[in-house]
N, C-alpha and C positions, 0 to 999 in steps of 0.2 A: 749626297746632302746630309748634312747632320739630322739626326732624328728628332731633336728638339725643335729645329726649324720646320721639318715635315708636320710635327704635330701642331705646332704653332700656327701653320698655314692652315690647316684642316680645320681647326678650332674657330679661326677667324671666319673661315668659309660657312661652317655650322651656324655660327653667330647671324651672319649676314642673311644666310637662307632663312633660320627662323624669323629674323626681324621682316623680311619680305613677306613671308607667309602670314605672320600675325601684325602686320603693318598696323591695322585699325585698332589694336588693342594697347599700341605704344602711345607714350605721351613724349614728344620731343622737345627738349628744353635748349634753347641757345643754340639748335642746330649741331650740338656735339655730343649730349646725352639723351640716351634713350631710356625712358622707364616703362616697366611692365608690372602694373599692378595687379595683385591676386588678394584672396583672403585667406591664403596658405598659411598655417600655424597660429592663427589668430585664438583658435580654441584652446592649443597648447600654452599660449601666453596667459590666457585666462585662468587655466588650472594651477599654473604655477604661482600665480599673483594671490592665490589662496592660502599660501603658506602661512605660518602663524604670524601675526602683526610685529611681534618684538623681534623675529629674525630679521624680516626684511626691513624694519627701522634701523636695525643694527647695521645691515649691510648699506642702507642709504646713507648713513653716517659716515660709515667706512669709506663708502665711495666718493663721498665730497671731499674727505680729508685727504684720500690718496690722490684725487683729481688735481687738488691744488697744488698738492706736494709735487707730483709730477709734472704739472703746468710750469712752476718755478724752476725746476730741476732742468727740464728740456730746453726751456727757454734761456736759462744761463749756459748751458752746454752749446746752444746754437750761436749765441753771442760771442763765446769764447772762441769756439772753432771757427767761426767767420772771420774774426780779427786775425787770429793764427794764419788763416789761409791767405790772407791779404798781405801780412807784414813778414811770414817766416817763408822762404823759397822752399819748394817742395813738399810742403804741408798737404796732408790729405783731407778731403772734406768730411765733415762729422754727419752728412746726411748722405745717404744711398739709397736709390730705388732699388727695391728687392725683386728683380724681373730676371727670368731665364736670357741668357745671352749677355747679360752684364756681369763682368767679374769684380767683385768687390775685394779689394786686399783684406787678406787675413780670413776670408771665408771660402768654403768649398764651392764648387759649381753647383748652381742652382738649376735642376732639370725641370722641363716644363709640367711634367706630371707632379712632381712635388710642389710645385709653384700653384698649380691651379687647384689642387686637393686642399692644401694649405690656406690658400686665400677663401676658398669655400668654407671651410670649417671655421677659421677665425671670424669672416664676415656674419656668419649664421649666428655664431655665439655672441658678438657684439651687437647686432640688430635686434635679436631677440629678446636679451637683456633690457634694451630701450623699451621694448613692448611690455614685458614683465612688470617693470617698474611703472610704467605708465598706467597700466590696468590696477596696479595696487594702489596708486593714487588718485584712481577713478577719472582717468584721462582716456577716453574713447581713442582705440587703435583702429584709424579708417581702413587702412590695407597694409600689405607686406607686398614683397616681391623683389626684382631684381633691376641693375640698372646696366647699361652698356655705354663705357666711355672709350672710344675706339675699341682696342682689343682687349682693354681690361673690363672685367665682370665684378660687379658690386653688388650687395644686397642692402635693403632698406625696410624700415617699418614707418608708418605715416601716422603719428599721433595727431589729435585733433587740435591745431594750433590756437584755436580760439578758447578751447577749454583749458590748454596748457598755460597762457597767458594769465587765465584768473587765479591760477595756485599760487601757494605762498612761494617765497624765494628757496626756502628749504627743498619743497617738493620738486620745483623746477630743475635745481641743481641736482638733486639725486637722481632724476631722470636721464639729464643729460650726461652725468659721470658714469651712469650705469654700464654703458658699452666698453669705454677704456677700462674700467674697474674689473669686469667680467674678464676681459683679454688679459689683463696683467695675473689675475687668480689663475686662470686656465693655462696660462703661459708657464706658471711656476710650476702646475700640475704636470704638464706635459714633460717639463725639464726633469721633475722628480722621477716620473716612469721611467724616462730614457736613462738617467744614471744609474738606478736603482735595479732595473729589470731587463730594458730592452739592452742597452749599451754593453754591459758585461757579456751577455751571451754573444752579441754580434763580434766584439773585439776579441773573445775566445775563439772564435771561427775565422777571422780574416787578419790577414798580415798586410802591412803597408810597405810598399818597395819604393826605393828612391828618395830623395830629399829634395825641397824647393823652398825658397825664401816665401814665407806667407805675408809677413809684415816687417817694416823697419822702422827703428827708432832713430829719430832725428838726431843730429849732433853726436852720433856714435861712429866708430870706425868703419862699418860695413856701408853706411851712405856716403862717407866720405872718400872710401875707396872706389864707388861706382856700382856696387851690387843693386840690383833691382827686384822688385816683386816678380816672382815667377822664375828667376835664375834656378837652374838645377844644379846643386852641389855634387861634384863627382867624387873629389877626394879633398883631404886635408892633409898638407905635407906629403908623406909617401904612403897615407893610409886610405884605402877606398871607403866610400860611404855608400852603404847598401840601403840603409833604412834610417828613421830618426834615432833609434837606440845608438846606433854607430855614432851619429852626430853628437849624442849628449854625452856619450862615455869620452870621445875625444876632447870635448870642451871642458868635460869636468876636470880634466888633468892641466888645463892651461891657465897660466897666471898673468896678472896685469902686466903689460908692457912686453910679453911674448909675441914674437914675430910668427906669423903663419902663412902658408900659400894655399890659398884656396882655388881649386880648379872647378870651373862650370862647364857646361857644353860648349860654351862659346869663347870664354876667355880665362885668365888667370889673374888673381889678385894676391898682391902682397899686403898683408895687413898687420898693423901692431894694435894689439888687444888693450882695450881701456879697462877700467876697474868695473866690476859688476856692482850695481847700485844696492844689490841685496846682500852681497858676500863680498866684502873688500879683498877676499884672498884668490877670488876667482878672476880670470880674464872674461872679457864681454865684447862679444862682436857688436851687439846691437840688433840683432835679427830674432824673428819667431820662424820655425820652420815646420813644414808638414809634409806628409808622404805625398807623393807624386801619383800613385796607383794603388789599387788594392787587388789582392788576389786570395782565394780560399786556401787555408794551410792544407798539405797533403793529408795530415791526419784525419782530419775533419772531413775532407772530401772523400777520403776511402771509406769512412763511416756512415756519412749521412747524404752523400752526392752533391750536386751544385746548387739545387734549388732552395732548400731550406737555408742553408747558409747565406745565399745571395739576397734571400727574402728578408732575412734579420737585418742585414746591412742595408737594404733599400729602407727598411721600416726604421731603423736608427738614424737614418738621414732625414725621414720624414719628421720625425719627433723633433729632430735638432730645429729643422725649418718652422715647425709648429710653434717651438717655444721663441724663436727670434723674431718670427712675423707677428705673433701675438704681441710680444713686449714693444716691437717697433711701431706696429699699428696703434697699439693704445697711447704710447707717448706723442706720436705725431699727432693723434687726434686731440691731445691734451694741449698742444699749442694753442694761445689765444689768438686764433686766426679764424677771421671771417665766420663761414658757416659752420665750421667742424665743431665737435663737442667742446673742446677748450675755448674756442671762441664765444659760443653761447654761454658757457659758464662765467666767463669773463665779463661779458656785458650785463648779464643777470647780477653778478657779484658787484659791479660798478653802480648798478642801480641803487645799491643799499647805501653808498657814499655820496653819489652824484643823483641828486634829485631830479634834475632836469634831464628828461630823456635825450634831448637834442644834444647836450653838453657830453653824455655818457657816450653817445653814439660816435661824437668826434674823437673822443680818447680811443675808443674801441677800432675806430677806422683807421687812426695813425699807427696804433700798434699792430693791427692786421697788414697793413701796407708794408711796414718795416719788416715784419717777420717774412712776408712773401718775398721781399727784396733777398732777404739771406739766404732763404730756400733756393731761389733761382741761382743765386752766385754757387751755393754748393753743388747744385745739380747739374750745373752747364758740362763738366768732363762727361757725365753718365748720360746726358742727353745724346750727345755725339755718339756713344757707343752704342745706344738704343736705335738711333738712325741708322748706323751700320748694320746692325743684327737685323732690322725690319726690311730693309731695301737690299741687302747683299744678295738674297737669292733672286731677286728680281733682275738685278744688274748682271748676276751670272748666267742667267737665261738670254739675255740681250747680248752679252759678250761673248 
Protein backbone atom coordinates (compact mmCIF):
# COMPACT_ATOMS: atom_id res chain seq x y z
CA UNK A 1 0.00 0.00 0.00
CA UNK A 2 1.22 3.53 -0.80
CA UNK A 3 2.92 5.31 2.15
CA UNK A 4 0.79 8.44 1.62
CA UNK A 5 -2.39 6.37 1.90
CA UNK A 6 -1.13 4.72 5.09
CA UNK A 7 -0.28 8.12 6.63
CA UNK A 8 -3.64 9.49 5.50
CA UNK A 9 -5.50 6.60 7.20
CA UNK A 10 -3.45 7.00 10.40
CA UNK A 11 -4.15 10.74 10.39
CA UNK A 12 -7.91 10.22 9.96
CA UNK A 13 -7.97 7.62 12.75
CA UNK A 14 -6.02 9.96 15.06
CA UNK A 15 -8.50 12.79 14.36
CA UNK A 16 -11.44 10.47 14.98
CA UNK A 17 -9.99 9.18 18.28
CA UNK A 18 -9.21 12.74 19.45
CA UNK A 19 -12.76 13.81 18.53
CA UNK A 20 -14.24 10.92 20.51
CA UNK A 21 -12.06 11.57 23.58
CA UNK A 22 -12.69 15.34 23.56
CA UNK A 23 -16.27 15.15 22.25
CA UNK A 24 -17.67 17.42 24.98
CA UNK A 25 -15.30 20.23 23.98
CA UNK A 26 -16.21 20.13 20.29
CA UNK A 27 -18.96 22.28 18.77
CA UNK A 28 -20.51 20.52 15.77
CA UNK A 29 -22.05 22.74 13.10
CA UNK A 30 -24.28 21.41 10.34
CA UNK A 31 -23.20 17.84 11.19
CA UNK A 32 -20.12 18.23 8.95
CA UNK A 33 -17.82 20.69 10.78
CA UNK A 34 -16.41 20.05 14.26
CA UNK A 35 -14.89 23.09 16.01
CA UNK A 36 -12.48 22.85 18.95
CA UNK A 37 -12.10 26.19 20.76
CA UNK A 38 -9.07 27.16 22.84
CA UNK A 39 -7.31 30.29 24.11
CA UNK A 40 -4.05 29.23 22.45
CA UNK A 41 -2.10 32.10 20.93
CA UNK A 42 -4.29 34.94 22.21
CA UNK A 43 -1.41 36.46 24.21
CA UNK A 44 0.78 36.18 21.12
CA UNK A 45 -1.79 38.13 19.07
CA UNK A 46 -1.99 40.75 21.81
CA UNK A 47 1.79 41.32 21.77
CA UNK A 48 1.97 41.67 17.99
CA UNK A 49 -0.94 44.12 17.97
CA UNK A 50 1.26 46.50 20.01
CA UNK A 51 3.54 47.16 17.04
CA UNK A 52 3.84 50.85 16.06
CA UNK A 53 0.46 52.19 14.90
CA UNK A 54 1.86 53.66 11.68
CA UNK A 55 3.21 50.22 10.71
CA UNK A 56 -0.03 48.32 11.21
CA UNK A 57 -2.06 51.11 9.59
CA UNK A 58 0.24 50.89 6.56
CA UNK A 59 -0.21 47.12 6.50
CA UNK A 60 -3.97 47.54 6.91
CA UNK A 61 -4.25 49.85 3.90
CA UNK A 62 -1.96 47.56 1.89
CA UNK A 63 -4.08 44.56 2.87
CA UNK A 64 -7.27 46.21 1.59
CA UNK A 65 -5.69 47.32 -1.71
CA UNK A 66 -4.09 43.92 -2.34
CA UNK A 67 -7.28 42.20 -1.18
CA UNK A 68 -9.59 43.91 -3.66
CA UNK A 69 -6.96 43.65 -6.41
CA UNK A 70 -6.67 39.92 -5.79
CA UNK A 71 -10.46 39.57 -5.66
CA UNK A 72 -10.92 41.17 -9.09
CA UNK A 73 -8.05 39.13 -10.57
CA UNK A 74 -9.15 35.69 -9.33
CA UNK A 75 -12.81 36.43 -10.16
CA UNK A 76 -11.87 37.29 -13.75
CA UNK A 77 -9.58 34.24 -14.06
CA UNK A 78 -12.35 31.98 -12.76
CA UNK A 79 -14.92 33.37 -15.23
CA UNK A 80 -12.52 33.14 -18.19
CA UNK A 81 -11.33 29.66 -17.28
CA UNK A 82 -14.85 28.34 -16.73
CA UNK A 83 -16.01 29.72 -20.08
CA UNK A 84 -13.02 28.06 -21.77
CA UNK A 85 -13.73 24.80 -19.94
CA UNK A 86 -17.25 24.73 -21.39
CA UNK A 87 -16.48 25.92 -24.91
CA UNK A 88 -12.99 24.53 -25.72
CA UNK A 89 -12.53 20.71 -25.86
CA UNK A 90 -9.82 19.24 -23.56
CA UNK A 91 -9.45 22.49 -21.60
CA UNK A 92 -8.08 22.14 -18.06
CA UNK A 93 -9.89 23.52 -14.97
CA UNK A 94 -8.48 26.77 -13.55
CA UNK A 95 -9.10 25.56 -9.99
CA UNK A 96 -7.65 22.42 -8.45
CA UNK A 97 -7.80 21.07 -4.89
CA UNK A 98 -4.27 20.77 -3.55
CA UNK A 99 -4.60 17.41 -1.81
CA UNK A 100 -2.37 14.32 -1.67
CA UNK A 101 -3.53 11.66 -4.08
CA UNK A 102 -4.84 14.14 -6.65
CA UNK A 103 -2.51 14.75 -9.58
CA UNK A 104 -2.66 18.27 -10.99
CA UNK A 105 -1.22 18.77 -14.50
CA UNK A 106 2.10 20.60 -14.38
CA UNK A 107 2.66 20.09 -10.65
CA UNK A 108 4.81 17.52 -8.85
CA UNK A 109 3.21 14.86 -6.68
CA UNK A 110 2.12 16.18 -3.29
CA UNK A 111 3.08 13.89 -0.43
CA UNK A 112 0.93 13.64 2.68
CA UNK A 113 3.65 15.09 4.96
CA UNK A 114 4.26 18.08 2.69
CA UNK A 115 0.52 18.68 2.56
CA UNK A 116 -0.23 18.49 6.28
CA UNK A 117 2.81 20.59 7.29
CA UNK A 118 2.09 23.24 4.63
CA UNK A 119 -1.61 23.45 5.47
CA UNK A 120 -0.82 23.82 9.18
CA UNK A 121 1.75 26.60 8.67
CA UNK A 122 -0.34 28.51 6.13
CA UNK A 123 -3.53 28.23 8.21
CA UNK A 124 -1.82 29.42 11.40
CA UNK A 125 -0.31 32.45 9.61
CA UNK A 126 -3.69 33.25 8.04
CA UNK A 127 -5.76 33.04 11.20
CA UNK A 128 -3.25 34.65 13.56
CA UNK A 129 -3.10 37.63 11.19
CA UNK A 130 -6.87 38.06 11.55
CA UNK A 131 -6.37 37.96 15.32
CA UNK A 132 -3.53 40.49 15.35
CA UNK A 133 -5.47 42.99 13.21
CA UNK A 134 -8.58 42.45 15.36
CA UNK A 135 -6.72 43.30 18.54
CA UNK A 136 -5.03 46.30 16.92
CA UNK A 137 -8.49 47.67 16.05
CA UNK A 138 -9.71 46.87 19.58
CA UNK A 139 -11.94 43.97 18.61
CA UNK A 140 -11.90 41.22 21.23
CA UNK A 141 -10.72 37.79 20.08
CA UNK A 142 -12.90 35.32 21.95
CA UNK A 143 -11.09 32.12 21.05
CA UNK A 144 -8.73 30.34 18.69
CA UNK A 145 -8.58 26.69 17.77
CA UNK A 146 -8.95 24.23 14.95
CA UNK A 147 -11.78 22.70 12.97
CA UNK A 148 -12.30 19.33 11.31
CA UNK A 149 -14.11 19.06 7.99
CA UNK A 150 -13.97 15.39 7.04
CA UNK A 151 -10.27 14.56 6.71
CA UNK A 152 -9.32 18.25 6.34
CA UNK A 153 -7.91 20.10 9.33
CA UNK A 154 -8.13 23.91 9.57
CA UNK A 155 -7.45 26.68 12.05
CA UNK A 156 -9.55 29.68 13.12
CA UNK A 157 -9.72 32.70 15.38
CA UNK A 158 -13.04 34.05 16.60
CA UNK A 159 -13.33 37.85 16.84
CA UNK A 160 -16.32 39.23 18.71
CA UNK A 161 -18.82 39.74 15.87
CA UNK A 162 -20.87 42.32 17.78
CA UNK A 163 -17.81 44.50 18.34
CA UNK A 164 -16.65 43.96 14.75
CA UNK A 165 -19.98 45.20 13.29
CA UNK A 166 -19.63 48.47 15.20
CA UNK A 167 -16.24 49.27 13.67
CA UNK A 168 -15.74 51.48 10.63
CA UNK A 169 -15.73 50.02 7.12
CA UNK A 170 -11.95 50.57 6.96
CA UNK A 171 -11.31 48.57 10.13
CA UNK A 172 -13.64 45.75 9.10
CA UNK A 173 -12.05 45.48 5.67
CA UNK A 174 -8.52 45.43 7.10
CA UNK A 175 -9.42 42.61 9.50
CA UNK A 176 -11.05 40.55 6.74
CA UNK A 177 -8.13 41.15 4.34
CA UNK A 178 -5.43 40.39 6.94
CA UNK A 179 -5.37 36.62 6.39
CA UNK A 180 -5.08 36.55 2.59
CA UNK A 181 -2.60 39.45 2.62
CA UNK A 182 -0.32 37.72 5.13
CA UNK A 183 -0.45 34.52 3.05
CA UNK A 184 0.58 36.42 -0.08
CA UNK A 185 3.48 38.13 1.73
CA UNK A 186 4.75 34.95 3.40
CA UNK A 187 4.20 32.99 0.17
CA UNK A 188 6.57 35.40 -1.60
CA UNK A 189 9.05 35.03 1.28
CA UNK A 190 8.90 31.21 1.02
CA UNK A 191 9.53 31.51 -2.73
CA UNK A 192 12.52 33.84 -2.26
CA UNK A 193 14.09 31.59 0.40
CA UNK A 194 13.62 28.60 -1.90
CA UNK A 195 15.15 30.13 -5.04
CA UNK A 196 17.99 31.96 -3.26
CA UNK A 197 19.02 29.43 -0.60
CA UNK A 198 17.43 25.99 -0.69
CA UNK A 199 16.96 25.18 -4.38
CA UNK A 200 20.57 25.89 -5.44
CA UNK A 201 21.81 23.51 -2.74
CA UNK A 202 19.21 20.83 -3.54
CA UNK A 203 19.68 21.07 -7.31
CA UNK A 204 23.44 20.82 -6.90
CA UNK A 205 23.01 17.51 -5.09
CA UNK A 206 20.19 15.93 -7.11
CA UNK A 207 19.90 14.84 -10.73
CA UNK A 208 16.60 14.24 -12.49
CA UNK A 209 16.14 11.16 -14.64
CA UNK A 210 13.69 10.60 -17.45
CA UNK A 211 11.32 13.08 -19.08
CA UNK A 212 7.54 13.21 -18.93
CA UNK A 213 4.91 15.59 -20.23
CA UNK A 214 3.93 18.00 -17.44
CA UNK A 215 1.45 20.19 -19.33
CA UNK A 216 0.11 20.73 -22.85
CA UNK A 217 -0.65 23.89 -24.81
CA UNK A 218 -3.97 23.61 -26.62
CA UNK A 219 -4.03 23.96 -30.43
CA UNK A 220 -0.39 22.94 -30.79
CA UNK A 221 1.09 19.80 -32.41
CA UNK A 222 1.56 17.65 -29.27
CA UNK A 223 -2.14 17.77 -28.34
CA UNK A 224 -3.23 17.23 -31.93
CA UNK A 225 -0.93 14.20 -32.25
CA UNK A 226 -2.37 12.61 -29.10
CA UNK A 227 0.32 13.15 -26.46
CA UNK A 228 -1.13 13.29 -22.95
CA UNK A 229 0.04 14.58 -19.58
CA UNK A 230 2.20 11.98 -17.86
CA UNK A 231 3.53 10.37 -21.07
CA UNK A 232 7.20 9.47 -20.62
CA UNK A 233 9.34 10.43 -23.62
CA UNK A 234 11.98 7.79 -24.43
CA UNK A 235 13.49 9.21 -27.62
CA UNK A 236 13.18 11.86 -30.32
CA UNK A 237 14.19 10.56 -33.73
CA UNK A 238 17.16 8.28 -33.15
CA UNK A 239 18.35 10.12 -30.04
CA UNK A 240 17.61 8.76 -26.58
CA UNK A 241 16.19 11.13 -23.95
CA UNK A 242 17.67 10.53 -20.49
CA UNK A 243 16.77 13.82 -18.82
CA UNK A 244 15.26 17.28 -19.37
CA UNK A 245 18.61 18.68 -20.59
CA UNK A 246 18.67 16.09 -23.40
CA UNK A 247 15.14 17.11 -24.42
CA UNK A 248 15.99 20.83 -24.45
CA UNK A 249 19.20 20.33 -26.48
CA UNK A 250 17.40 18.33 -29.17
CA UNK A 251 14.43 20.69 -29.40
CA UNK A 252 16.70 23.74 -29.65
CA UNK A 253 17.99 22.36 -32.97
CA UNK A 254 14.52 21.95 -34.46
CA UNK A 255 12.87 24.42 -36.85
CA UNK A 256 9.19 25.15 -37.62
CA UNK A 257 7.64 22.51 -39.92
CA UNK A 258 10.33 19.93 -39.04
CA UNK A 259 8.86 16.46 -38.65
CA UNK A 260 10.01 14.44 -35.64
CA UNK A 261 9.31 10.96 -34.30
CA UNK A 262 8.62 10.88 -30.57
CA UNK A 263 8.66 7.53 -28.78
CA UNK A 264 6.99 7.16 -25.40
CA UNK A 265 6.73 4.06 -23.24
CA UNK A 266 3.47 3.12 -24.94
CA UNK A 267 3.30 4.71 -28.42
CA UNK A 268 5.05 6.51 -31.25
CA UNK A 269 4.03 9.91 -32.59
CA UNK A 270 4.93 11.53 -35.90
CA UNK A 271 4.66 15.26 -35.28
CA UNK A 272 5.14 18.30 -37.48
CA UNK A 273 6.44 21.19 -35.37
CA UNK A 274 4.75 24.58 -35.20
CA UNK A 275 6.38 27.96 -34.82
CA UNK A 276 7.54 28.82 -31.31
CA UNK A 277 5.42 31.78 -30.10
CA UNK A 278 8.51 33.27 -28.38
CA UNK A 279 11.04 32.62 -31.16
CA UNK A 280 9.90 32.23 -34.77
CA UNK A 281 13.12 30.42 -35.70
CA UNK A 282 12.50 27.51 -33.32
CA UNK A 283 10.14 24.56 -33.71
CA UNK A 284 7.49 24.09 -31.06
CA UNK A 285 5.76 20.99 -29.73
CA UNK A 286 3.46 22.75 -27.30
CA UNK A 287 4.46 20.90 -24.15
CA UNK A 288 6.25 21.51 -20.86
CA UNK A 289 8.29 18.64 -19.46
CA UNK A 290 9.64 17.56 -16.08
CA UNK A 291 11.82 14.80 -14.67
CA UNK A 292 10.28 11.44 -13.86
CA UNK A 293 12.47 10.59 -10.87
CA UNK A 294 15.32 12.05 -8.84
CA UNK A 295 18.56 10.54 -7.58
CA UNK A 296 21.61 11.79 -5.71
CA UNK A 297 24.65 12.61 -7.80
CA UNK A 298 27.40 10.05 -7.25
CA UNK A 299 29.99 12.74 -6.41
CA UNK A 300 27.69 14.21 -3.75
CA UNK A 301 26.78 10.79 -2.40
CA UNK A 302 30.45 9.87 -1.98
CA UNK A 303 31.14 13.07 -0.03
CA UNK A 304 27.97 13.58 2.06
CA UNK A 305 26.10 10.27 1.97
CA UNK A 306 22.34 9.94 1.38
CA UNK A 307 20.60 11.70 4.25
CA UNK A 308 21.73 15.32 3.84
CA UNK A 309 21.05 15.56 0.07
CA UNK A 310 17.62 13.91 0.40
CA UNK A 311 16.79 16.23 3.32
CA UNK A 312 17.60 19.24 1.14
CA UNK A 313 15.51 17.82 -1.69
CA UNK A 314 12.58 17.19 0.70
CA UNK A 315 12.96 20.72 2.09
CA UNK A 316 12.98 22.25 -1.39
CA UNK A 317 9.67 20.52 -2.12
CA UNK A 318 8.23 21.73 1.19
CA UNK A 319 9.07 25.35 0.37
CA UNK A 320 7.61 24.92 -3.11
CA UNK A 321 4.30 23.75 -1.62
CA UNK A 322 4.40 26.41 1.10
CA UNK A 323 4.67 29.03 -1.63
CA UNK A 324 1.98 27.50 -3.85
CA UNK A 325 -0.50 26.73 -1.06
CA UNK A 326 0.00 30.19 0.51
CA UNK A 327 -0.84 31.97 -2.74
CA UNK A 328 -3.62 29.50 -3.59
CA UNK A 329 -5.36 29.80 -0.23
CA UNK A 330 -4.99 33.59 -0.30
CA UNK A 331 -6.58 33.94 -3.74
CA UNK A 332 -9.35 31.45 -3.02
CA UNK A 333 -10.19 33.30 0.20
CA UNK A 334 -10.39 36.54 -1.77
CA UNK A 335 -13.22 35.27 -3.98
CA UNK A 336 -16.40 37.26 -3.24
CA UNK A 337 -18.00 34.07 -1.97
CA UNK A 338 -20.29 33.77 1.04
CA UNK A 339 -18.52 33.49 4.38
CA UNK A 340 -14.87 33.46 3.18
CA UNK A 341 -12.77 36.60 3.65
CA UNK A 342 -13.41 37.90 0.14
CA UNK A 343 -17.14 37.40 0.58
CA UNK A 344 -17.15 39.43 3.77
CA UNK A 345 -15.02 42.14 2.15
CA UNK A 346 -17.40 42.24 -0.81
CA UNK A 347 -20.49 42.58 1.40
CA UNK A 348 -18.85 45.27 3.54
CA UNK A 349 -17.76 47.16 0.42
CA UNK A 350 -21.28 46.92 -1.04
CA UNK A 351 -22.69 48.54 2.08
CA UNK A 352 -20.86 51.74 1.13
CA UNK A 353 -22.72 51.95 -2.19
CA UNK A 354 -25.98 50.15 -1.36
CA UNK A 355 -27.39 51.59 1.84
CA UNK A 356 -30.23 49.09 2.26
CA UNK A 357 -28.75 46.00 3.90
CA UNK A 358 -31.39 43.74 2.33
CA UNK A 359 -30.50 44.84 -1.20
CA UNK A 360 -26.77 44.54 -0.55
CA UNK A 361 -27.26 40.99 0.69
CA UNK A 362 -29.27 40.10 -2.42
CA UNK A 363 -26.39 41.17 -4.68
CA UNK A 364 -23.91 39.38 -2.40
CA UNK A 365 -26.01 36.20 -2.43
CA UNK A 366 -26.35 36.20 -6.22
CA UNK A 367 -22.58 36.65 -6.75
CA UNK A 368 -21.80 33.96 -4.16
CA UNK A 369 -24.15 31.47 -5.84
CA UNK A 370 -22.64 32.24 -9.26
CA UNK A 371 -19.08 31.71 -8.01
CA UNK A 372 -20.02 28.52 -6.17
CA UNK A 373 -21.43 27.10 -9.41
CA UNK A 374 -18.18 27.93 -11.24
CA UNK A 375 -16.11 26.30 -8.47
CA UNK A 376 -18.16 23.09 -8.61
CA UNK A 377 -17.81 23.02 -12.41
CA UNK A 378 -14.01 23.25 -12.16
CA UNK A 379 -13.69 20.74 -9.32
CA UNK A 380 -15.80 17.91 -10.78
CA UNK A 381 -12.83 16.05 -12.36
CA UNK A 382 -10.85 16.29 -9.13
CA UNK A 383 -13.74 15.24 -6.88
CA UNK A 384 -13.81 11.96 -8.80
CA UNK A 385 -10.04 11.50 -8.28
CA UNK A 386 -10.34 12.31 -4.56
CA UNK A 387 -13.09 9.72 -4.07
CA UNK A 388 -10.93 7.12 -5.79
CA UNK A 389 -7.98 8.04 -3.53
CA UNK A 390 -10.07 7.80 -0.35
CA UNK A 391 -11.99 4.62 -1.12
CA UNK A 392 -9.43 2.63 -3.12
CA UNK A 393 -7.73 1.24 0.05
CA UNK A 394 -11.11 0.07 1.38
CA UNK A 395 -12.05 -1.51 -1.95
CA UNK A 396 -8.61 -3.15 -2.10
CA UNK A 397 -9.21 -4.82 1.28
CA UNK A 398 -12.67 -6.00 0.23
CA UNK A 399 -11.66 -7.25 -3.22
